[in-house]
PDB file of N, CA, C and O in Angstrom:
ATOM      1  N   MET A   1     141.118  62.878 120.375  1.00  0.00           N
ATOM      2  CA  MET A   1     139.561  62.503 119.736  1.00  0.00           C
ATOM      3  C   MET A   1     139.659  62.919 118.318  1.00  0.00           C
ATOM      4  O   MET A   1     139.797  64.037 117.821  1.00  0.00           O
ATOM      5  N   SER A   2     139.545  61.617 117.736  1.00  0.00           N
ATOM      6  CA  SER A   2     139.522  62.272 116.018  1.00  0.00           C
ATOM      7  C   SER A   2     138.166  61.869 115.484  1.00  0.00           C
ATOM      8  O   SER A   2     137.627  60.782 115.693  1.00  0.00           O
ATOM      9  N   TYR A   3     137.620  62.980 114.689  1.00  0.00           N
ATOM     10  CA  TYR A   3     136.033  62.631 114.343  1.00  0.00           C
ATOM     11  C   TYR A   3     136.487  62.349 112.931  1.00  0.00           C
ATOM     12  O   TYR A   3     137.675  62.444 112.622  1.00  0.00           O
ATOM     13  N   LEU A   4     135.623  62.031 112.141  1.00  0.00           N
ATOM     14  CA  LEU A   4     135.274  61.713 110.987  1.00  0.00           C
ATOM     15  C   LEU A   4     134.625  62.316 110.222  1.00  0.00           C
ATOM     16  O   LEU A   4     133.400  62.339 110.337  1.00  0.00           O
ATOM     17  N   VAL A   5     135.517  63.215 108.852  1.00  0.00           N
ATOM     18  CA  VAL A   5     134.534  64.203 108.505  1.00  0.00           C
ATOM     19  C   VAL A   5     133.872  63.714 107.099  1.00  0.00           C
ATOM     20  O   VAL A   5     134.558  63.249 106.189  1.00  0.00           O
ATOM     21  N   ARG A   6     132.906  63.823 107.050  1.00  0.00           N
ATOM     22  CA  ARG A   6     132.264  62.948 105.665  1.00  0.00           C
ATOM     23  C   ARG A   6     131.507  64.099 104.965  1.00  0.00           C
ATOM     24  O   ARG A   6     131.002  65.122 105.428  1.00  0.00           O
ATOM     25  N   LEU A   7     131.574  63.671 103.850  1.00  0.00           N
ATOM     26  CA  LEU A   7     131.171  65.062 102.373  1.00  0.00           C
ATOM     27  C   LEU A   7     129.797  64.558 102.096  1.00  0.00           C
ATOM     28  O   LEU A   7     129.838  63.348 101.876  1.00  0.00           O
ATOM     29  N   GLU A   8     128.467  65.108 102.021  1.00  0.00           N
ATOM     30  CA  GLU A   8     127.661  64.438 101.269  1.00  0.00           C
ATOM     31  C   GLU A   8     128.076  64.875 100.012  1.00  0.00           C
ATOM     32  O   GLU A   8     129.168  65.318  99.655  1.00  0.00           O
ATOM     33  N   ARG A   9     126.568  64.597  99.112  1.00  0.00           N
ATOM     34  CA  ARG A   9     127.095  63.916  97.895  1.00  0.00           C
ATOM     35  C   ARG A   9     126.787  65.371  97.527  1.00  0.00           C
ATOM     36  O   ARG A   9     127.285  65.344  96.402  1.00  0.00           O
ATOM     37  N   GLN A  10     126.130  67.153  97.715  1.00  0.00           N
ATOM     38  CA  GLN A  10     125.891  68.113  97.732  1.00  0.00           C
ATOM     39  C   GLN A  10     127.229  68.564  97.813  1.00  0.00           C
ATOM     40  O   GLN A  10     127.854  68.860  96.795  1.00  0.00           O
ATOM     41  N   ALA A  11     127.678  68.633  98.865  1.00  0.00           N
ATOM     42  CA  ALA A  11     129.061  69.232  99.089  1.00  0.00           C
ATOM     43  C   ALA A  11     129.890  68.814  98.135  1.00  0.00           C
ATOM     44  O   ALA A  11     130.632  69.690  97.690  1.00  0.00           O
ATOM     45  N   GLU A  12     130.039  67.278  97.486  1.00  0.00           N
ATOM     46  CA  GLU A  12     130.873  67.054  96.808  1.00  0.00           C
ATOM     47  C   GLU A  12     130.803  68.179  95.396  1.00  0.00           C
ATOM     48  O   GLU A  12     131.797  68.590  94.797  1.00  0.00           O
ATOM     49  N   ARG A  13     130.026  68.367  95.222  1.00  0.00           N
ATOM     50  CA  ARG A  13     129.453  69.037  93.849  1.00  0.00           C
ATOM     51  C   ARG A  13     129.997  70.284  94.108  1.00  0.00           C
ATOM     52  O   ARG A  13     130.932  70.652  93.396  1.00  0.00           O
ATOM     53  N   ASP A  14     129.518  71.131  95.147  1.00  0.00           N
ATOM     54  CA  ASP A  14     129.566  72.344  95.594  1.00  0.00           C
ATOM     55  C   ASP A  14     130.926  72.536  95.550  1.00  0.00           C
ATOM     56  O   ASP A  14     131.243  73.724  95.486  1.00  0.00           O
ATOM     57  N   LEU A  15     131.933  71.657  95.565  1.00  0.00           N
ATOM     58  CA  LEU A  15     133.547  72.104  96.002  1.00  0.00           C
ATOM     59  C   LEU A  15     133.960  71.874  94.759  1.00  0.00           C
ATOM     60  O   LEU A  15     135.172  71.656  94.763  1.00  0.00           O
ATOM     61  N   ARG A  16     133.380  71.815  93.448  1.00  0.00           N
ATOM     62  CA  ARG A  16     133.820  71.781  91.901  1.00  0.00           C
ATOM     63  C   ARG A  16     133.650  73.029  91.638  1.00  0.00           C
ATOM     64  O   ARG A  16     133.921  73.123  90.441  1.00  0.00           O
ATOM     65  N   ARG A  17     133.404  73.906  91.976  1.00  0.00           N
ATOM     66  CA  ARG A  17     133.177  75.190  91.930  1.00  0.00           C
ATOM     67  C   ARG A  17     133.784  76.551  92.128  1.00  0.00           C
ATOM     68  O   ARG A  17     133.583  77.537  91.418  1.00  0.00           O
ATOM     69  N   PRO A  18     134.687  76.458  93.370  1.00  0.00           N
ATOM     70  CA  PRO A  18     135.406  77.810  93.331  1.00  0.00           C
ATOM     71  C   PRO A  18     136.408  77.640  93.192  1.00  0.00           C
ATOM     72  O   PRO A  18     136.674  76.438  93.188  1.00  0.00           O
ATOM     73  N   PRO A  19     137.565  78.543  93.001  1.00  0.00           N
ATOM     74  CA  PRO A  19     139.045  78.336  92.678  1.00  0.00           C
ATOM     75  C   PRO A  19     139.537  77.574  93.679  1.00  0.00           C
ATOM     76  O   PRO A  19     138.981  77.086  94.663  1.00  0.00           O
ATOM     77  N   PRO A  20     141.125  77.519  93.140  1.00  0.00           N
ATOM     78  CA  PRO A  20     142.141  77.019  93.749  1.00  0.00           C
ATOM     79  C   PRO A  20     141.924  77.403  95.342  1.00  0.00           C
ATOM     80  O   PRO A  20     141.526  76.749  96.306  1.00  0.00           O
ATOM     81  N   PRO A  21     142.421  78.925  95.152  1.00  0.00           N
ATOM     82  CA  PRO A  21     142.986  79.019  96.473  1.00  0.00           C
ATOM     83  C   PRO A  21     141.629  78.765  97.645  1.00  0.00           C
ATOM     84  O   PRO A  21     141.800  78.698  98.862  1.00  0.00           O
ATOM     85  N   VAL A  22     140.559  78.673  97.087  1.00  0.00           N
ATOM     86  CA  VAL A  22     139.150  78.895  98.377  1.00  0.00           C
ATOM     87  C   VAL A  22     139.192  77.057  98.710  1.00  0.00           C
ATOM     88  O   VAL A  22     139.195  76.484  99.800  1.00  0.00           O
ATOM     89  N   LEU A  23     139.216  76.555  97.494  1.00  0.00           N
ATOM     90  CA  LEU A  23     139.082  74.977  97.368  1.00  0.00           C
ATOM     91  C   LEU A  23     140.462  74.553  98.867  1.00  0.00           C
ATOM     92  O   LEU A  23     140.252  74.115  99.998  1.00  0.00           O
ATOM     93  N   ARG A  24     141.669  74.898  98.240  1.00  0.00           N
ATOM     94  CA  ARG A  24     142.959  74.531  99.564  1.00  0.00           C
ATOM     95  C   ARG A  24     142.267  75.442 101.157  1.00  0.00           C
ATOM     96  O   ARG A  24     142.367  74.722 102.151  1.00  0.00           O
ATOM     97  N   ALA A  25     141.665  76.773 101.425  1.00  0.00           N
ATOM     98  CA  ALA A  25     141.216  77.265 102.123  1.00  0.00           C
ATOM     99  C   ALA A  25     140.425  76.366 103.236  1.00  0.00           C
ATOM    100  O   ALA A  25     140.649  76.254 104.441  1.00  0.00           O
ATOM    101  N   VAL A  26     139.226  75.647 102.253  1.00  0.00           N
ATOM    102  CA  VAL A  26     137.517  74.974 102.621  1.00  0.00           C
ATOM    103  C   VAL A  26     138.797  73.595 103.166  1.00  0.00           C
ATOM    104  O   VAL A  26     138.805  73.180 104.325  1.00  0.00           O
ATOM    105  N   ASP A  27     139.633  73.147 102.241  1.00  0.00           N
ATOM    106  CA  ASP A  27     140.221  71.917 102.507  1.00  0.00           C
ATOM    107  C   ASP A  27     140.859  71.948 104.429  1.00  0.00           C
ATOM    108  O   ASP A  27     140.373  71.224 105.297  1.00  0.00           O
ATOM    109  N   ALA A  28     141.942  72.911 104.658  1.00  0.00           N
ATOM    110  CA  ALA A  28     142.506  73.279 105.277  1.00  0.00           C
ATOM    111  C   ALA A  28     141.516  72.831 106.639  1.00  0.00           C
ATOM    112  O   ALA A  28     141.808  72.068 107.560  1.00  0.00           O
ATOM    113  N   GLU A  29     139.910  73.801 106.343  1.00  0.00           N
ATOM    114  CA  GLU A  29     139.041  73.970 107.693  1.00  0.00           C
ATOM    115  C   GLU A  29     138.736  72.609 107.643  1.00  0.00           C
ATOM    116  O   GLU A  29     138.436  72.327 108.803  1.00  0.00           O
ATOM    117  N   LEU A  30     138.632  71.485 106.870  1.00  0.00           N
ATOM    118  CA  LEU A  30     137.870  70.545 106.875  1.00  0.00           C
ATOM    119  C   LEU A  30     139.018  69.530 107.576  1.00  0.00           C
ATOM    120  O   LEU A  30     138.607  68.958 108.586  1.00  0.00           O
ATOM    121  N   THR A  31     140.199  69.274 107.234  1.00  0.00           N
ATOM    122  CA  THR A  31     140.990  68.653 107.924  1.00  0.00           C
ATOM    123  C   THR A  31     141.166  69.307 108.995  1.00  0.00           C
ATOM    124  O   THR A  31     141.727  68.638 109.863  1.00  0.00           O
ATOM    125  N   ALA A  32     140.843  70.629 109.362  1.00  0.00           N
ATOM    126  CA  ALA A  32     141.054  70.737 111.441  1.00  0.00           C
ATOM    127  C   ALA A  32     139.743  70.170 111.624  1.00  0.00           C
ATOM    128  O   ALA A  32     140.007  69.203 112.338  1.00  0.00           O
ATOM    129  N   MET A  33     138.894  70.158 111.495  1.00  0.00           N
ATOM    130  CA  MET A  33     137.577  70.097 111.759  1.00  0.00           C
ATOM    131  C   MET A  33     137.650  68.544 112.516  1.00  0.00           C
ATOM    132  O   MET A  33     136.953  68.270 113.492  1.00  0.00           O
ATOM    133  N   ALA A  34     138.535  67.670 111.942  1.00  0.00           N
ATOM    134  CA  ALA A  34     138.564  66.035 112.236  1.00  0.00           C
ATOM    135  C   ALA A  34     139.365  66.323 114.035  1.00  0.00           C
ATOM    136  O   ALA A  34     139.299  65.389 114.834  1.00  0.00           O
ATOM    137  N   ASN A  35     139.842  67.244 114.326  1.00  0.00           N
ATOM    138  CA  ASN A  35     140.599  67.554 115.537  1.00  0.00           C
ATOM    139  C   ASN A  35     139.609  68.143 116.379  1.00  0.00           C
ATOM    140  O   ASN A  35     139.471  67.927 117.583  1.00  0.00           O
ATOM    141  N   ASN A  36     138.820  69.026 115.542  1.00  0.00           N
ATOM    142  CA  ASN A  36     138.090  70.553 116.693  1.00  0.00           C
ATOM    143  C   ASN A  36     136.931  71.055 115.688  1.00  0.00           C
ATOM    144  O   ASN A  36     136.870  72.062 114.982  1.00  0.00           O
ATOM    145  N   PRO A  37     135.788  69.687 115.937  1.00  0.00           N
ATOM    146  CA  PRO A  37     134.681  70.076 114.766  1.00  0.00           C
ATOM    147  C   PRO A  37     133.738  71.381 115.354  1.00  0.00           C
ATOM    148  O   PRO A  37     132.839  71.825 114.639  1.00  0.00           O
ATOM    149  N   SER A  38     133.967  71.874 116.502  1.00  0.00           N
ATOM    150  CA  SER A  38     133.563  73.589 117.256  1.00  0.00           C
ATOM    151  C   SER A  38     134.712  74.479 116.752  1.00  0.00           C
ATOM    152  O   SER A  38     134.809  75.089 117.817  1.00  0.00           O
ATOM    153  N   PRO A  39     135.511  74.954 116.105  1.00  0.00           N
ATOM    154  CA  PRO A  39     136.854  75.787 116.022  1.00  0.00           C
ATOM    155  C   PRO A  39     135.974  77.128 116.211  1.00  0.00           C
ATOM    156  O   PRO A  39     134.755  77.272 116.299  1.00  0.00           O
ATOM    157  N   PRO A  40     137.116  78.125 116.244  1.00  0.00           N
ATOM    158  CA  PRO A  40     136.384  79.692 116.769  1.00  0.00           C
ATOM    159  C   PRO A  40     135.736  80.120 115.295  1.00  0.00           C
ATOM    160  O   PRO A  40     136.110  79.834 114.158  1.00  0.00           O
ATOM    161  N   GLY A  41     134.850  80.751 115.667  1.00  0.00           N
ATOM    162  CA  GLY A  41     133.946  81.848 114.399  1.00  0.00           C
ATOM    163  C   GLY A  41     132.979  80.844 114.353  1.00  0.00           C
ATOM    164  O   GLY A  41     131.930  81.375 113.988  1.00  0.00           O
ATOM    165  N   THR A  42     132.813  79.566 114.561  1.00  0.00           N
ATOM    166  CA  THR A  42     131.387  78.699 114.321  1.00  0.00           C
ATOM    167  C   THR A  42     130.391  79.029 114.980  1.00  0.00           C
ATOM    168  O   THR A  42     130.487  79.141 116.202  1.00  0.00           O
ATOM    169  N   LEU A  43     129.126  79.276 114.280  1.00  0.00           N
ATOM    170  CA  LEU A  43     127.810  79.574 114.605  1.00  0.00           C
ATOM    171  C   LEU A  43     127.079  78.072 114.537  1.00  0.00           C
ATOM    172  O   LEU A  43     127.363  77.054 113.906  1.00  0.00           O
ATOM    173  N   LYS A  44     126.092  78.372 115.400  1.00  0.00           N
ATOM    174  CA  LYS A  44     124.713  76.793 115.228  1.00  0.00           C
ATOM    175  C   LYS A  44     124.007  77.887 114.234  1.00  0.00           C
ATOM    176  O   LYS A  44     124.125  79.108 114.129  1.00  0.00           O
ATOM    177  N   LEU A  45     123.065  76.715 113.417  1.00  0.00           N
ATOM    178  CA  LEU A  45     122.331  77.272 112.529  1.00  0.00           C
ATOM    179  C   LEU A  45     120.832  77.627 113.088  1.00  0.00           C
ATOM    180  O   LEU A  45     120.426  76.830 113.934  1.00  0.00           O
ATOM    181  N   ARG A  46     120.077  78.542 112.795  1.00  0.00           N
ATOM    182  CA  ARG A  46     118.840  78.833 112.995  1.00  0.00           C
ATOM    183  C   ARG A  46     117.742  78.401 112.247  1.00  0.00           C
ATOM    184  O   ARG A  46     117.978  78.400 111.038  1.00  0.00           O
ATOM    185  N   GLY A  47     116.622  78.033 112.560  1.00  0.00           N
ATOM    186  CA  GLY A  47     114.996  77.806 111.481  1.00  0.00           C
ATOM    187  C   GLY A  47     114.866  76.298 111.356  1.00  0.00           C
ATOM    188  O   GLY A  47     114.633  75.630 112.363  1.00  0.00           O
ATOM    189  N   ARG A  48     114.971  75.873 110.460  1.00  0.00           N
ATOM    190  CA  ARG A  48     115.070  74.659 109.775  1.00  0.00           C
ATOM    191  C   ARG A  48     115.775  73.562 110.106  1.00  0.00           C
ATOM    192  O   ARG A  48     115.352  72.468 110.481  1.00  0.00           O
ATOM    193  N   GLU A  49     117.128  74.011 109.903  1.00  0.00           N
ATOM    194  CA  GLU A  49     118.348  73.773 109.854  1.00  0.00           C
ATOM    195  C   GLU A  49     118.974  74.266 111.030  1.00  0.00           C
ATOM    196  O   GLU A  49     119.980  74.959 110.879  1.00  0.00           O
ATOM    197  N   GLY A  50     118.345  73.913 112.753  1.00  0.00           N
ATOM    198  CA  GLY A  50     118.382  74.342 113.409  1.00  0.00           C
ATOM    199  C   GLY A  50     119.591  73.398 114.473  1.00  0.00           C
ATOM    200  O   GLY A  50     120.183  73.674 115.517  1.00  0.00           O
ATOM    201  N   GLU A  51     119.562  72.479 113.782  1.00  0.00           N
ATOM    202  CA  GLU A  51     120.721  71.176 114.171  1.00  0.00           C
ATOM    203  C   GLU A  51     121.865  71.070 113.771  1.00  0.00           C
ATOM    204  O   GLU A  51     122.403  70.009 114.085  1.00  0.00           O
ATOM    205  N   GLY A  52     122.715  72.068 112.942  1.00  0.00           N
ATOM    206  CA  GLY A  52     123.865  72.136 112.441  1.00  0.00           C
ATOM    207  C   GLY A  52     124.717  73.489 112.789  1.00  0.00           C
ATOM    208  O   GLY A  52     124.369  74.281 113.665  1.00  0.00           O
ATOM    209  N   TRP A  53     125.843  73.635 112.006  1.00  0.00           N
ATOM    210  CA  TRP A  53     126.663  74.688 112.675  1.00  0.00           C
ATOM    211  C   TRP A  53     127.208  74.886 111.349  1.00  0.00           C
ATOM    212  O   TRP A  53     127.110  73.990 110.510  1.00  0.00           O
ATOM    213  N   ARG A  54     127.875  76.187 111.047  1.00  0.00           N
ATOM    214  CA  ARG A  54     128.363  77.035 110.282  1.00  0.00           C
ATOM    215  C   ARG A  54     129.672  77.524 110.598  1.00  0.00           C
ATOM    216  O   ARG A  54     129.991  77.862 111.738  1.00  0.00           O
ATOM    217  N   ILE A  55     130.935  77.594 108.950  1.00  0.00           N
ATOM    218  CA  ILE A  55     131.601  78.206 109.452  1.00  0.00           C
ATOM    219  C   ILE A  55     131.880  78.927 108.308  1.00  0.00           C
ATOM    220  O   ILE A  55     131.452  78.432 107.266  1.00  0.00           O
ATOM    221  N   ARG A  56     132.669  80.277 108.207  1.00  0.00           N
ATOM    222  CA  ARG A  56     132.814  80.680 106.802  1.00  0.00           C
ATOM    223  C   ARG A  56     134.389  80.919 106.518  1.00  0.00           C
ATOM    224  O   ARG A  56     135.183  81.298 107.378  1.00  0.00           O
ATOM    225  N   VAL A  57     134.642  80.696 105.461  1.00  0.00           N
ATOM    226  CA  VAL A  57     136.214  80.236 105.045  1.00  0.00           C
ATOM    227  C   VAL A  57     135.786  81.604 103.644  1.00  0.00           C
ATOM    228  O   VAL A  57     135.231  81.538 102.547  1.00  0.00           O
ATOM    229  N   GLY A  58     136.300  82.535 104.321  1.00  0.00           N
ATOM    230  CA  GLY A  58     136.168  83.452 103.079  1.00  0.00           C
ATOM    231  C   GLY A  58     134.908  84.190 102.604  1.00  0.00           C
ATOM    232  O   GLY A  58     134.488  85.007 103.422  1.00  0.00           O
ATOM    233  N   ARG A  59     134.240  84.085 101.503  1.00  0.00           N
ATOM    234  CA  ARG A  59     133.182  84.159 101.080  1.00  0.00           C
ATOM    235  C   ARG A  59     132.395  83.316 101.366  1.00  0.00           C
ATOM    236  O   ARG A  59     131.282  83.832 101.263  1.00  0.00           O
ATOM    237  N   TYR A  60     132.264  81.733 101.841  1.00  0.00           N
ATOM    238  CA  TYR A  60     131.534  80.927 101.435  1.00  0.00           C
ATOM    239  C   TYR A  60     131.655  80.429 102.987  1.00  0.00           C
ATOM    240  O   TYR A  60     132.584  80.638 103.767  1.00  0.00           O
ATOM    241  N   ARG A  61     130.498  79.740 103.194  1.00  0.00           N
ATOM    242  CA  ARG A  61     130.124  79.393 104.260  1.00  0.00           C
ATOM    243  C   ARG A  61     130.297  77.519 104.114  1.00  0.00           C
ATOM    244  O   ARG A  61     130.393  77.082 102.967  1.00  0.00           O
ATOM    245  N   ILE A  62     130.322  76.695 105.077  1.00  0.00           N
ATOM    246  CA  ILE A  62     130.523  75.430 105.316  1.00  0.00           C
ATOM    247  C   ILE A  62     129.545  75.037 106.475  1.00  0.00           C
ATOM    248  O   ILE A  62     129.625  75.220 107.690  1.00  0.00           O
ATOM    249  N   LEU A  63     128.263  74.229 105.423  1.00  0.00           N
ATOM    250  CA  LEU A  63     127.420  73.707 106.613  1.00  0.00           C
ATOM    251  C   LEU A  63     127.593  72.433 107.237  1.00  0.00           C
ATOM    252  O   LEU A  63     128.305  71.746 106.505  1.00  0.00           O
ATOM    253  N   TYR A  64     127.298  71.898 108.131  1.00  0.00           N
ATOM    254  CA  TYR A  64     127.933  70.760 108.842  1.00  0.00           C
ATOM    255  C   TYR A  64     126.574  70.298 110.359  1.00  0.00           C
ATOM    256  O   TYR A  64     126.021  71.209 110.975  1.00  0.00           O
ATOM    257  N   ARG A  65     126.374  69.237 110.584  1.00  0.00           N
ATOM    258  CA  ARG A  65     125.869  68.941 111.746  1.00  0.00           C
ATOM    259  C   ARG A  65     127.207  67.358 112.070  1.00  0.00           C
ATOM    260  O   ARG A  65     127.870  66.509 111.475  1.00  0.00           O
ATOM    261  N   VAL A  66     126.810  67.974 113.673  1.00  0.00           N
ATOM    262  CA  VAL A  66     128.242  66.856 114.401  1.00  0.00           C
ATOM    263  C   VAL A  66     127.590  65.759 114.959  1.00  0.00           C
ATOM    264  O   VAL A  66     126.642  66.095 115.668  1.00  0.00           O
ATOM    265  N   ASP A  67     127.839  64.188 114.851  1.00  0.00           N
ATOM    266  CA  ASP A  67     127.274  63.016 115.869  1.00  0.00           C
ATOM    267  C   ASP A  67     128.287  62.850 116.778  1.00  0.00           C
ATOM    268  O   ASP A  67     129.216  62.123 116.426  1.00  0.00           O
ATOM    269  N   ASP A  68     128.329  63.400 117.968  1.00  0.00           N
ATOM    270  CA  ASP A  68     129.469  63.239 118.944  1.00  0.00           C
ATOM    271  C   ASP A  68     129.448  61.516 119.550  1.00  0.00           C
ATOM    272  O   ASP A  68     130.248  60.954 120.298  1.00  0.00           O
ATOM    273  N   GLY A  69     128.358  61.062 118.970  1.00  0.00           N
ATOM    274  CA  GLY A  69     128.519  59.559 119.446  1.00  0.00           C
ATOM    275  C   GLY A  69     129.165  58.734 118.764  1.00  0.00           C
ATOM    276  O   GLY A  69     129.825  57.706 118.910  1.00  0.00           O
ATOM    277  N   ALA A  70     128.781  59.507 117.887  1.00  0.00           N
ATOM    278  CA  ALA A  70     129.609  58.128 116.275  1.00  0.00           C
ATOM    279  C   ALA A  70     130.900  59.299 115.787  1.00  0.00           C
ATOM    280  O   ALA A  70     131.235  59.470 114.615  1.00  0.00           O
ATOM    281  N   LYS A  71     131.297  59.778 116.574  1.00  0.00           N
ATOM    282  CA  LYS A  71     132.402  61.127 115.926  1.00  0.00           C
ATOM    283  C   LYS A  71     132.696  61.419 114.277  1.00  0.00           C
ATOM    284  O   LYS A  71     133.688  61.334 113.553  1.00  0.00           O
ATOM    285  N   VAL A  72     131.449  61.764 114.115  1.00  0.00           N
ATOM    286  CA  VAL A  72     131.286  61.719 112.634  1.00  0.00           C
ATOM    287  C   VAL A  72     131.076  63.699 112.698  1.00  0.00           C
ATOM    288  O   VAL A  72     130.563  64.379 113.587  1.00  0.00           O
ATOM    289  N   VAL A  73     131.566  64.035 111.671  1.00  0.00           N
ATOM    290  CA  VAL A  73     131.127  65.596 111.159  1.00  0.00           C
ATOM    291  C   VAL A  73     130.466  65.588 109.973  1.00  0.00           C
ATOM    292  O   VAL A  73     131.374  65.512 109.145  1.00  0.00           O
ATOM    293  N   SER A  74     129.460  65.620 109.406  1.00  0.00           N
ATOM    294  CA  SER A  74     129.111  65.293 107.751  1.00  0.00           C
ATOM    295  C   SER A  74     128.621  66.834 107.498  1.00  0.00           C
ATOM    296  O   SER A  74     127.869  67.515 108.195  1.00  0.00           O
ATOM    297  N   VAL A  75     129.350  67.197 106.159  1.00  0.00           N
ATOM    298  CA  VAL A  75     129.323  68.243 105.505  1.00  0.00           C
ATOM    299  C   VAL A  75     128.447  68.405 104.528  1.00  0.00           C
ATOM    300  O   VAL A  75     128.429  69.453 103.882  1.00  0.00           O
TER     301      VAL A  75
END
């Protein structure tokens, strides 16, 4: 079961800032999400963003939503 990982415009902008080693780690995590959108270490967001999830990559966090019906992960 493969998911489509879709980057929102803000996520694309945010990915211009980190150094190359962090970008490689984030890219590896996003690629892995295509096969498993809930890897170990994933936490459900609380509050206003309660429908989403987050996972840490070093000092950074990837915030995303999963649509199981459409098989899409929106970052």
